[in-house]
BALOBA-1460 file (C-alpha; in Angstrom, 3 decimals):
// residues 352
<rec num="1" residu="m" x="14.920" y="11.261" z="-20.754"/>
<rec num="2" residu="e" x="14.511" y="9.824" z="-17.239"/>
<rec num="3" residu="k" x="14.553" y="12.317" z="-14.387"/>
<rec num="4" residu="i" x="16.690" y="11.502" z="-11.320"/>
<rec num="5" residu="l" x="16.614" y="13.389" z="-8.032"/>
<rec num="6" residu="l" x="19.934" y="13.332" z="-6.156"/>
<rec num="7" residu="i" x="19.740" y="14.259" z="-2.451"/>
<rec num="8" residu="e" x="23.265" y="14.745" z="-1.056"/>
<rec num="9" residu="d" x="24.592" y="17.286" z="1.450"/>
<rec num="10" residu="n" x="28.277" y="16.937" z="0.473"/>
<rec num="11" residu="p" x="28.798" y="19.454" z="-2.407"/>
<rec num="12" residu="t" x="31.776" y="17.574" z="-3.896"/>
<rec num="13" residu="i" x="30.062" y="14.197" z="-3.929"/>
<rec num="14" residu="c" x="26.849" y="15.772" z="-5.213"/>
<rec num="15" residu="e" x="28.677" y="17.444" z="-8.096"/>
<rec num="16" residu="n" x="30.599" y="14.292" z="-9.043"/>
<rec num="17" residu="v" x="27.558" y="12.020" z="-8.953"/>
<rec num="18" residu="a" x="25.448" y="14.534" z="-10.890"/>
<rec num="19" residu="e" x="28.143" y="14.689" z="-13.573"/>
<rec num="20" residu="i" x="28.197" y="10.882" z="-13.873"/>
<rec num="21" residu="l" x="24.421" y="10.771" z="-14.241"/>
<rec num="22" residu="e" x="24.318" y="13.587" z="-16.793"/>
<rec num="23" residu="l" x="26.996" y="11.877" z="-18.891"/>
<rec num="24" residu="a" x="24.745" y="8.799" z="-18.861"/>
<rec num="25" residu="n" x="22.001" y="10.969" z="-20.405"/>
<rec num="26" residu="y" x="19.827" y="11.382" z="-17.321"/>
<rec num="27" residu="q" x="18.157" y="14.641" z="-16.341"/>
<rec num="28" residu="v" x="19.468" y="15.408" z="-12.850"/>
<rec num="29" residu="l" x="17.875" y="17.449" z="-10.057"/>
<rec num="30" residu="t" x="19.875" y="18.035" z="-6.868"/>
<rec num="31" residu="a" x="18.927" y="18.847" z="-3.290"/>
<rec num="32" residu="a" x="21.326" y="19.753" z="-0.459"/>
<rec num="33" residu="n" x="19.302" y="18.221" z="2.411"/>
<rec num="34" residu="g" x="16.404" y="15.918" z="3.105"/>
<rec num="35" residu="k" x="13.750" y="18.586" z="3.582"/>
<rec num="36" residu="e" x="14.642" y="20.230" z="0.290"/>
<rec num="37" residu="g" x="14.719" y="16.822" z="-1.354"/>
<rec num="38" residu="v" x="11.171" y="15.976" z="-0.242"/>
<rec num="39" residu="s" x="9.890" y="19.306" z="-1.595"/>
<rec num="40" residu="m" x="11.603" y="18.755" z="-4.938"/>
<rec num="41" residu="a" x="10.317" y="15.189" z="-5.180"/>
<rec num="42" residu="l" x="6.732" y="16.335" z="-4.611"/>
<rec num="43" residu="e" x="7.125" y="19.140" z="-7.150"/>
<rec num="44" residu="h" x="8.963" y="17.297" z="-9.947"/>
<rec num="45" residu="l" x="7.915" y="13.613" z="-9.432"/>
<rec num="46" residu="p" x="11.261" y="12.109" z="-10.518"/>
<rec num="47" residu="d" x="11.570" y="8.669" z="-12.094"/>
<rec num="48" residu="l" x="14.152" y="7.607" z="-9.476"/>
<rec num="49" residu="i" x="15.651" y="9.025" z="-6.288"/>
<rec num="50" residu="v" x="19.247" y="8.627" z="-5.050"/>
<rec num="51" residu="c" x="19.571" y="9.752" z="-1.440"/>
<rec num="52" residu="d" x="22.258" y="10.017" z="1.234"/>
<rec num="53" residu="i" x="21.355" y="8.919" z="4.772"/>
<rec num="54" residu="m" x="23.317" y="11.190" z="7.117"/>
<rec num="55" residu="m" x="22.084" y="14.704" z="6.311"/>
<rec num="56" residu="p" x="21.078" y="17.838" z="8.227"/>
<rec num="57" residu="v" x="17.446" y="18.904" z="8.717"/>
<rec num="58" residu="l" x="16.014" y="15.514" z="7.640"/>
<rec num="59" residu="d" x="17.995" y="12.300" z="7.195"/>
<rec num="60" residu="g" x="17.510" y="9.738" z="4.420"/>
<rec num="61" residu="y" x="15.270" y="7.480" z="6.492"/>
<rec num="62" residu="g" x="12.981" y="10.448" z="7.131"/>
<rec num="63" residu="v" x="12.930" y="11.285" z="3.434"/>
<rec num="64" residu="l" x="11.886" y="7.741" z="2.514"/>
<rec num="65" residu="h" x="9.222" y="7.690" z="5.221"/>
<rec num="66" residu="m" x="7.676" y="10.969" z="4.045"/>
<rec num="67" residu="l" x="7.751" y="10.048" z="0.360"/>
<rec num="68" residu="h" x="5.971" y="6.747" z="0.996"/>
<rec num="69" residu="k" x="3.070" y="8.706" z="2.468"/>
<rec num="70" residu="n" x="2.512" y="10.277" z="-0.950"/>
<rec num="71" residu="k" x="0.593" y="8.023" z="-3.346"/>
<rec num="72" residu="a" x="2.302" y="9.483" z="-6.426"/>
<rec num="73" residu="l" x="5.773" y="8.595" z="-5.080"/>
<rec num="74" residu="q" x="5.129" y="5.267" z="-3.315"/>
<rec num="75" residu="t" x="6.412" y="3.208" z="-6.247"/>
<rec num="76" residu="t" x="9.282" y="5.529" z="-7.255"/>
<rec num="77" residu="p" x="12.589" y="3.559" z="-7.102"/>
<rec num="78" residu="f" x="14.678" y="4.749" z="-4.145"/>
<rec num="79" residu="i" x="18.413" y="4.071" z="-3.764"/>
<rec num="80" residu="f" x="20.378" y="4.872" z="-0.616"/>
<rec num="81" residu="l" x="23.891" y="6.183" z="-1.274"/>
<rec num="82" residu="t" x="25.820" y="6.272" z="2.006"/>
<rec num="83" residu="a" x="28.936" y="5.555" z="4.007"/>
<rec num="84" residu="k" x="26.890" y="3.630" z="6.607"/>
<rec num="85" residu="a" x="27.942" y="0.099" z="5.709"/>
<rec num="86" residu="e" x="26.756" y="-1.812" z="8.796"/>
<rec num="87" residu="r" x="24.373" y="-4.694" z="8.103"/>
<rec num="88" residu="t" x="21.808" y="-3.256" z="10.518"/>
<rec num="89" residu="d" x="21.798" y="0.025" z="8.576"/>
<rec num="90" residu="m" x="21.275" y="-1.788" z="5.298"/>
<rec num="91" residu="r" x="18.493" y="-3.931" z="6.749"/>
<rec num="92" residu="k" x="16.729" y="-0.880" z="8.178"/>
<rec num="93" residu="g" x="16.814" y="0.830" z="4.790"/>
<rec num="94" residu="m" x="15.479" y="-2.208" z="2.945"/>
<rec num="95" residu="e" x="12.758" y="-2.840" z="5.528"/>
<rec num="96" residu="m" x="11.571" y="0.751" z="5.060"/>
<rec num="97" residu="g" x="11.131" y="0.080" z="1.355"/>
<rec num="98" residu="a" x="14.400" y="1.190" z="-0.277"/>
<rec num="99" residu="d" x="15.092" y="-0.571" z="-3.577"/>
<rec num="100" residu="d" x="18.896" y="-0.631" z="-3.293"/>
<rec num="101" residu="y" x="21.746" y="0.342" z="-0.979"/>
<rec num="102" residu="i" x="25.110" y="1.489" z="-2.347"/>
<rec num="103" residu="t" x="27.959" y="2.216" z="0.051"/>
<rec num="104" residu="k" x="30.670" y="4.861" z="-0.388"/>
<rec num="105" residu="p" x="33.189" y="4.751" z="-1.929"/>
<rec num="106" residu="f" x="31.703" y="3.280" z="-5.085"/>
<rec num="107" residu="e" x="32.407" y="3.007" z="-8.787"/>
<rec num="108" residu="g" x="30.343" y="5.042" z="-11.219"/>
<rec num="109" residu="t" x="29.473" y="1.894" z="-13.149"/>
<rec num="110" residu="e" x="28.064" y="0.347" z="-9.963"/>
<rec num="111" residu="l" x="25.676" y="3.247" z="-9.468"/>
<rec num="112" residu="l" x="24.661" y="3.396" z="-13.138"/>
<rec num="113" residu="s" x="24.026" y="-0.354" z="-13.219"/>
<rec num="114" residu="a" x="21.793" y="-0.140" z="-10.140"/>
<rec num="115" residu="i" x="19.854" y="2.806" z="-11.589"/>
<rec num="116" residu="e" x="19.374" y="1.144" z="-14.957"/>
<rec num="117" residu="s" x="18.153" y="-2.057" z="-13.312"/>
<rec num="118" residu="r" x="15.647" y="-0.278" z="-11.051"/>
<rec num="119" residu="l" x="14.265" y="1.896" z="-13.846"/>
<rec num="120" residu="k" x="13.862" y="-1.106" z="-16.127"/>
<rec num="121" residu="r" x="12.003" y="-3.182" z="-13.542"/>
<rec num="122" residu="c" x="9.860" y="-0.222" z="-12.533"/>
<rec num="123" residu="a" x="8.835" y="0.255" z="-16.177"/>
<rec num="124" residu="e" x="7.983" y="-3.444" z="-16.503"/>
<rec num="125" residu="i" x="5.878" y="-3.423" z="-13.361"/>
<rec num="126" residu="k" x="3.988" y="-0.288" z="-14.452"/>
<rec num="127" residu="h" x="2.976" y="-1.989" z="-17.689"/>
<rec num="128" residu="t" x="1.494" y="-5.053" z="-15.974"/>
<rec num="129" residu="p" x="-2.253" y="-5.248" z="-15.262"/>
<rec num="130" residu="a" x="-3.191" y="-3.773" z="-11.878"/>
<rec num="131" residu="s" x="-5.471" y="-6.598" z="-10.782"/>
<rec num="132" residu="g" x="-6.400" y="-10.195" z="-11.431"/>
<rec num="133" residu="l" x="-4.392" y="-13.347" z="-10.853"/>
<rec num="134" residu="q" x="-2.761" y="-12.989" z="-14.277"/>
<rec num="135" residu="g" x="-1.691" y="-9.475" z="-13.325"/>
<rec num="136" residu="f" x="-0.130" y="-10.780" z="-10.125"/>
<rec num="137" residu="n" x="1.798" y="-13.416" z="-12.062"/>
<rec num="138" residu="m" x="3.065" y="-10.792" z="-14.509"/>
<rec num="139" residu="l" x="4.113" y="-8.540" z="-11.632"/>
<rec num="140" residu="l" x="6.149" y="-11.336" z="-10.108"/>
<rec num="141" residu="a" x="7.668" y="-12.134" z="-13.489"/>
<rec num="142" residu="a" x="8.759" y="-8.523" z="-13.937"/>
<rec num="143" residu="s" x="10.110" y="-8.355" z="-10.402"/>
<rec num="144" residu="s" x="11.794" y="-11.683" z="-9.955"/>
<rec num="145" residu="g" x="12.209" y="-13.603" z="-13.186"/>
<rec num="146" residu="a" x="10.459" y="-16.660" z="-14.614"/>
<rec num="147" residu="d" x="12.300" y="-19.274" z="-12.531"/>
<rec num="148" residu="q" x="11.167" y="-17.887" z="-9.201"/>
<rec num="149" residu="l" x="7.727" y="-17.081" z="-10.569"/>
<rec num="150" residu="s" x="7.244" y="-20.771" z="-11.326"/>
<rec num="151" residu="l" x="7.708" y="-21.571" z="-7.637"/>
<rec num="152" residu="l" x="4.494" y="-19.738" z="-6.898"/>
<rec num="153" residu="k" x="2.607" y="-20.798" z="-10.027"/>
<rec num="154" residu="e" x="3.110" y="-24.535" z="-9.563"/>
<rec num="155" residu="d" x="0.401" y="-26.263" z="-7.530"/>
<rec num="156" residu="r" x="-1.158" y="-22.994" z="-6.463"/>
<rec num="157" residu="n" x="-4.524" y="-23.671" z="-4.863"/>
<rec num="158" residu="t" x="-7.635" y="-21.543" z="-4.988"/>
<rec num="159" residu="h" x="-10.251" y="-21.867" z="-2.294"/>
<rec num="160" residu="h" x="-13.897" y="-20.809" z="-2.364"/>
<rec num="161" residu="y" x="-15.494" y="-19.233" z="0.705"/>
<rec num="162" residu="k" x="-19.204" y="-18.718" z="1.313"/>
<rec num="163" residu="k" x="-20.589" y="-15.421" z="2.564"/>
<rec num="164" residu="k" x="-19.741" y="-14.919" z="6.266"/>
<rec num="165" residu="q" x="-17.294" y="-17.853" z="6.217"/>
<rec num="166" residu="s" x="-14.134" y="-17.332" z="8.278"/>
<rec num="167" residu="i" x="-10.827" y="-17.166" z="6.380"/>
<rec num="168" residu="y" x="-8.506" y="-16.898" z="9.372"/>
<rec num="169" residu="a" x="-8.812" y="-15.982" z="13.051"/>
<rec num="170" residu="a" x="-6.831" y="-13.792" z="15.423"/>
<rec num="171" residu="g" x="-4.173" y="-15.748" z="17.292"/>
<rec num="172" residu="n" x="-3.606" y="-18.315" z="14.532"/>
<rec num="173" residu="r" x="-0.235" y="-18.792" z="12.849"/>
<rec num="174" residu="p" x="-0.199" y="-17.655" z="9.197"/>
<rec num="175" residu="e" x="0.132" y="-20.416" z="6.623"/>
<rec num="176" residu="y" x="-0.634" y="-18.514" z="3.412"/>
<rec num="177" residu="l" x="-0.479" y="-15.224" z="1.616"/>
<rec num="178" residu="y" x="-4.008" y="-14.674" z="0.317"/>
<rec num="179" residu="y" x="-4.771" y="-13.105" z="-3.059"/>
<rec num="180" residu="l" x="-8.359" y="-12.051" z="-3.682"/>
<rec num="181" residu="v" x="-9.414" y="-13.395" z="-7.084"/>
<rec num="182" residu="q" x="-13.136" y="-12.697" z="-6.750"/>
<rec num="183" residu="g" x="-15.419" y="-11.299" z="-4.059"/>
<rec num="184" residu="k" x="-15.007" y="-9.074" z="-1.005"/>
<rec num="185" residu="v" x="-13.297" y="-9.689" z="2.343"/>
<rec num="186" residu="k" x="-13.250" y="-7.789" z="5.629"/>
<rec num="187" residu="t" x="-10.781" y="-7.928" z="8.501"/>
<rec num="188" residu="y" x="-12.042" y="-7.003" z="11.934"/>
<rec num="189" residu="k" x="-11.422" y="-7.044" z="15.671"/>
<rec num="190" residu="r" x="-13.802" y="-7.540" z="18.601"/>
<rec num="191" residu="n" x="-13.558" y="-5.955" z="22.022"/>
<rec num="192" residu="d" x="-14.255" y="-7.747" z="25.298"/>
<rec num="193" residu="e" x="-17.958" y="-6.918" z="24.963"/>
<rec num="194" residu="g" x="-18.149" y="-8.487" z="21.521"/>
<rec num="195" residu="k" x="-18.452" y="-5.228" z="19.573"/>
<rec num="196" residu="e" x="-16.964" y="-5.538" z="16.103"/>
<rec num="197" residu="l" x="-14.775" y="-2.934" z="14.376"/>
<rec num="198" residu="i" x="-13.873" y="-3.482" z="10.727"/>
<rec num="199" residu="i" x="-10.267" y="-2.422" z="10.174"/>
<rec num="200" residu="g" x="-9.753" y="-3.532" z="6.566"/>
<rec num="201" residu="l" x="-11.778" y="-3.958" z="3.387"/>
<rec num="202" residu="y" x="-10.399" y="-5.945" z="0.441"/>
<rec num="203" residu="n" x="-11.477" y="-6.054" z="-3.182"/>
<rec num="204" residu="e" x="-10.545" y="-8.173" z="-6.198"/>
<rec num="205" residu="g" x="-6.815" y="-7.853" z="-6.874"/>
<rec num="206" residu="d" x="-5.875" y="-7.202" z="-3.220"/>
<rec num="207" residu="f" x="-3.540" y="-9.191" z="-0.984"/>
<rec num="208" residu="l" x="-4.354" y="-9.962" z="2.632"/>
<rec num="209" residu="g" x="-2.690" y="-11.746" z="5.510"/>
<rec num="210" residu="y" x="0.752" y="-10.350" z="4.724"/>
<rec num="211" residu="n" x="1.044" y="-8.368" z="7.966"/>
<rec num="212" residu="a" x="1.565" y="-11.460" z="10.105"/>
<rec num="213" residu="l" x="3.871" y="-13.026" z="7.490"/>
<rec num="214" residu="l" x="6.133" y="-9.966" z="7.404"/>
<rec num="215" residu="e" x="6.138" y="-9.655" z="11.204"/>
<rec num="216" residu="g" x="6.705" y="-13.389" z="11.764"/>
<rec num="217" residu="g" x="3.912" y="-13.491" z="14.331"/>
<rec num="218" residu="n" x="0.286" y="-14.525" z="14.690"/>
<rec num="219" residu="y" x="-2.731" y="-12.906" z="13.093"/>
<rec num="220" residu="q" x="-3.891" y="-9.897" z="15.104"/>
<rec num="221" residu="e" x="-7.290" y="-9.727" z="13.413"/>
<rec num="222" residu="n" x="-10.015" y="-11.922" z="11.948"/>
<rec num="223" residu="a" x="-10.806" y="-12.217" z="8.224"/>
<rec num="224" residu="e" x="-14.222" y="-13.101" z="6.828"/>
<rec num="225" residu="a" x="-15.815" y="-13.264" z="3.360"/>
<rec num="226" residu="m" x="-18.455" y="-10.539" z="2.878"/>
<rec num="227" residu="e" x="-19.886" y="-12.402" z="-0.118"/>
<rec num="228" residu="d" x="-19.082" y="-15.585" z="-2.008"/>
<rec num="229" residu="t" x="-15.333" y="-15.253" z="-2.519"/>
<rec num="230" residu="t" x="-12.436" y="-16.985" z="-4.275"/>
<rec num="231" residu="l" x="-8.907" y="-16.669" z="-2.861"/>
<rec num="232" residu="a" x="-5.578" y="-17.861" z="-4.223"/>
<rec num="233" residu="l" x="-3.520" y="-19.451" z="-1.450"/>
<rec num="234" residu="i" x="0.250" y="-18.945" z="-1.704"/>
<rec num="235" residu="p" x="2.192" y="-21.017" z="0.882"/>
<rec num="236" residu="h" x="4.153" y="-18.883" z="3.324"/>
<rec num="237" residu="q" x="7.409" y="-20.733" z="2.502"/>
<rec num="238" residu="d" x="7.169" y="-19.655" z="-1.143"/>
<rec num="239" residu="f" x="6.303" y="-16.097" z="-0.162"/>
<rec num="240" residu="e" x="9.225" y="-15.877" z="2.283"/>
<rec num="241" residu="q" x="11.641" y="-17.293" z="-0.280"/>
<rec num="242" residu="l" x="10.485" y="-14.752" z="-2.838"/>
<rec num="243" residu="i" x="10.779" y="-11.652" z="-0.653"/>
<rec num="244" residu="s" x="14.132" y="-12.758" z="0.784"/>
<rec num="245" residu="s" x="15.666" y="-12.877" z="-2.682"/>
<rec num="246" residu="n" x="13.782" y="-10.040" z="-4.401"/>
<rec num="247" residu="p" x="13.897" y="-6.540" z="-2.874"/>
<rec num="248" residu="e" x="11.353" y="-5.268" z="-5.426"/>
<rec num="249" residu="v" x="8.630" y="-7.640" z="-4.257"/>
<rec num="250" residu="l" x="9.529" y="-7.043" z="-0.603"/>
<rec num="251" residu="g" x="9.356" y="-3.303" z="-1.235"/>
<rec num="252" residu="k" x="5.891" y="-3.694" z="-2.769"/>
<rec num="253" residu="f" x="4.525" y="-5.408" z="0.322"/>
<rec num="254" residu="i" x="6.225" y="-2.952" z="2.664"/>
<rec num="255" residu="r" x="4.573" y="-0.115" z="0.761"/>
<rec num="256" residu="l" x="1.231" y="-1.906" z="1.017"/>
<rec num="257" residu="l" x="1.787" y="-2.283" z="4.756"/>
<rec num="258" residu="s" x="2.774" y="1.387" z="5.132"/>
<rec num="259" residu="r" x="-0.332" y="2.521" z="3.253"/>
<rec num="260" residu="e" x="-2.528" y="0.238" z="5.352"/>
<rec num="261" residu="m" x="-1.023" y="1.601" z="8.574"/>
<rec num="262" residu="a" x="-1.634" y="5.183" z="7.419"/>
<rec num="263" residu="e" x="-5.271" y="4.343" z="6.600"/>
<rec num="264" residu="k" x="-5.797" y="2.712" z="10.005"/>
<rec num="265" residu="e" x="-4.220" y="5.698" z="11.729"/>
<rec num="266" residu="q" x="-6.648" y="8.005" z="9.923"/>
<rec num="267" residu="q" x="-9.533" y="5.696" z="10.831"/>
<rec num="268" residu="l" x="-8.597" y="5.774" z="14.523"/>
<rec num="269" residu="i" x="-8.372" y="9.566" z="14.511"/>
<rec num="270" residu="g" x="-11.833" y="9.712" z="12.959"/>
<rec num="271" residu="l" x="-13.274" y="7.304" z="15.517"/>
<rec num="272" residu="a" x="-11.817" y="9.354" z="18.354"/>
<rec num="273" residu="y" x="-12.762" y="12.854" z="17.234"/>
<rec num="274" residu="n" x="-15.426" y="12.812" z="14.485"/>
<rec num="275" residu="s" x="-19.118" y="13.342" z="15.093"/>
<rec num="276" residu="l" x="-21.642" y="10.622" z="14.297"/>
<rec num="277" residu="r" x="-22.523" y="12.222" z="10.942"/>
<rec num="278" residu="k" x="-18.847" y="12.536" z="9.983"/>
<rec num="279" residu="k" x="-18.132" y="8.910" z="10.893"/>
<rec num="280" residu="v" x="-20.967" y="7.642" z="8.709"/>
<rec num="281" residu="a" x="-20.068" y="9.991" z="5.836"/>
<rec num="282" residu="e" x="-16.434" y="8.899" z="5.986"/>
<rec num="283" residu="a" x="-17.430" y="5.228" z="5.922"/>
<rec num="284" residu="l" x="-19.611" y="5.800" z="2.845"/>
<rec num="285" residu="i" x="-16.851" y="7.689" z="1.027"/>
<rec num="286" residu="m" x="-14.322" y="4.963" z="1.857"/>
<rec num="287" residu="l" x="-16.619" y="2.257" z="0.469"/>
<rec num="288" residu="e" x="-17.313" y="4.322" z="-2.654"/>
<rec num="289" residu="k" x="-13.575" y="4.733" z="-3.328"/>
<rec num="290" residu="k" x="-12.769" y="1.118" z="-2.508"/>
<rec num="291" residu="y" x="-15.381" y="-0.618" z="-4.619"/>
<rec num="292" residu="n" x="-16.410" y="1.865" z="-7.316"/>
<rec num="293" residu="t" x="-13.062" y="1.641" z="-9.090"/>
<rec num="294" residu="t" x="-14.536" y="2.372" z="-12.533"/>
<rec num="295" residu="g" x="-16.318" y="5.581" z="-11.532"/>
<rec num="296" residu="n" x="-19.759" y="4.144" z="-12.315"/>
<rec num="297" residu="k" x="-22.388" y="6.861" z="-11.706"/>
<rec num="298" residu="n" x="-25.020" y="4.207" z="-10.964"/>
<rec num="299" residu="f" x="-22.853" y="2.425" z="-8.396"/>
<rec num="300" residu="t" x="-24.554" y="1.299" z="-5.184"/>
<rec num="301" residu="i" x="-22.930" y="0.220" z="-1.934"/>
<rec num="302" residu="d" x="-24.070" y="-3.318" z="-1.151"/>
<rec num="303" residu="i" x="-23.211" y="-3.885" z="2.501"/>
<rec num="304" residu="s" x="-25.202" y="-5.007" z="5.520"/>
<rec num="305" residu="r" x="-26.083" y="-2.416" z="8.144"/>
<rec num="306" residu="e" x="-24.092" y="-4.438" z="10.694"/>
<rec num="307" residu="n" x="-20.963" y="-4.279" z="8.564"/>
<rec num="308" residu="l" x="-21.426" y="-0.602" z="7.726"/>
<rec num="309" residu="a" x="-21.813" y="0.199" z="11.418"/>
<rec num="310" residu="a" x="-18.643" y="-1.771" z="12.123"/>
<rec num="311" residu="v" x="-16.780" y="0.204" z="9.436"/>
<rec num="312" residu="a" x="-17.974" y="3.528" z="10.845"/>
<rec num="313" residu="g" x="-17.433" y="2.462" z="14.462"/>
<rec num="314" residu="v" x="-20.977" y="3.392" z="15.543"/>
<rec num="315" residu="a" x="-24.002" y="1.570" z="16.906"/>
<rec num="316" residu="k" x="-26.302" y="0.003" z="14.325"/>
<rec num="317" residu="e" x="-29.285" y="2.007" z="15.561"/>
<rec num="318" residu="s" x="-27.350" y="5.286" z="15.284"/>
<rec num="319" residu="l" x="-26.194" y="4.331" z="11.791"/>
<rec num="320" residu="i" x="-29.755" y="3.622" z="10.585"/>
<rec num="321" residu="r" x="-30.978" y="6.938" z="11.991"/>
<rec num="322" residu="t" x="-28.130" y="8.836" z="10.315"/>
<rec num="323" residu="l" x="-28.706" y="7.110" z="6.970"/>
<rec num="324" residu="g" x="-32.336" y="8.242" z="7.219"/>
<rec num="325" residu="d" x="-31.188" y="11.827" z="7.788"/>
<rec num="326" residu="f" x="-28.809" y="11.602" z="4.790"/>
<rec num="327" residu="r" x="-31.670" y="10.267" z="2.655"/>
<rec num="328" residu="d" x="-33.939" y="13.133" z="3.678"/>
<rec num="329" residu="e" x="-31.161" y="15.593" z="2.841"/>
<rec num="330" residu="r" x="-30.788" y="13.901" z="-0.580"/>
<rec num="331" residu="l" x="-27.161" y="12.994" z="0.092"/>
<rec num="332" residu="i" x="-27.907" y="9.303" z="-0.511"/>
<rec num="333" residu="a" x="-30.644" y="7.094" z="-1.894"/>
<rec num="334" residu="l" x="-31.686" y="3.762" z="-0.403"/>
<rec num="335" residu="k" x="-32.634" y="1.087" z="-2.933"/>
<rec num="336" residu="e" x="-33.654" y="-2.332" z="-1.593"/>
<rec num="337" residu="g" x="-31.087" y="-2.111" z="1.177"/>
<rec num="338" residu="q" x="-28.314" y="-0.799" z="-1.069"/>
<rec num="339" residu="i" x="-26.943" y="2.734" z="-0.776"/>
<rec num="340" residu="a" x="-26.324" y="5.116" z="-3.666"/>
<rec num="341" residu="a" x="-24.298" y="8.241" z="-2.968"/>
<rec num="342" residu="l" x="-26.185" y="11.068" z="-4.693"/>
<rec num="343" residu="s" x="-23.624" y="13.713" z="-3.737"/>
<rec num="344" residu="v" x="-20.121" y="12.400" z="-3.062"/>
<rec num="345" residu="k" x="-18.908" y="16.008" z="-3.052"/>
<rec num="346" residu="k" x="-21.220" y="17.051" z="-0.204"/>
<rec num="347" residu="l" x="-20.344" y="13.924" z="1.796"/>
<rec num="348" residu="s" x="-16.637" y="14.691" z="1.327"/>
<rec num="349" residu="e" x="-17.169" y="18.304" z="2.417"/>
<rec num="350" residu="m" x="-18.857" y="17.025" z="5.550"/>
<rec num="351" residu="i" x="-15.686" y="15.126" z="6.450"/>
<rec num="352" residu="n" x="-13.397" y="18.098" z="5.759"/>
């Protein structure tokens, strides 16, 4: 039995909607305001959330924003149920990552149809492979249907990039959505003195370049292959057509963007306040989590000292000295230039 969380401050509406959902054989949890709703969502991890917008304590937009910060709830279908029927209100909700928007008054069948559709598509997406070009195709098929999937599958080009080859540069207009088929990619910025700061690391199965496409502006960063890399190039016209007609796919990329912004915010806080040792430890932990996806105990971090320094936001000389200290403390091992984390736990404790 699917579990639905209903967040509604009007007792009459809440009771009526809960009764409709229970008659449709859903397990229903109710919350009287946004703050209570967030707590219940974190505790019970519902399969779908129906939420009013205008509420005391925390409104619906705030609820959605807070839930998208939690990894376990980022993909939970979210439906706004509200009397705010202006187009700007609807657009704001969808841009934040809501899956649907139902205005009051409404028919019970309308709500049930929307819930059934979102739960079905969510189930289909969860059962698709998480990475690989085939997994991406299956995700699009589950989200948008075979006809629109074919628009992206036909004449799709893949391009091969050598190590250190530029993929795109800051200031350029975006032409493609990039999908990483094989290899590793970094995005970075340079200050006026030429110092590089890596702001994004991408692995097989990741998308990149979608920030500028969603914003409708130019690239704000540079992208470069860290090793020999293969990318699938999806023309921006096809991408824009897909997200304009499919809220599920748009919601996926908005959630990716939200997660990326949260990670960059955390990175900036670390750069501003962490000690040298903490910065290097945090960079090592981030690389371990990003690239050791299988939990391999013999995994080694294969990255140049220049790139690692740019990830940590420290000088190369300071990085090398700190890595030597970590080696002497048996936190890491250095093997032919590669780094093996001997104690991820101790490195994590150093950050916290």
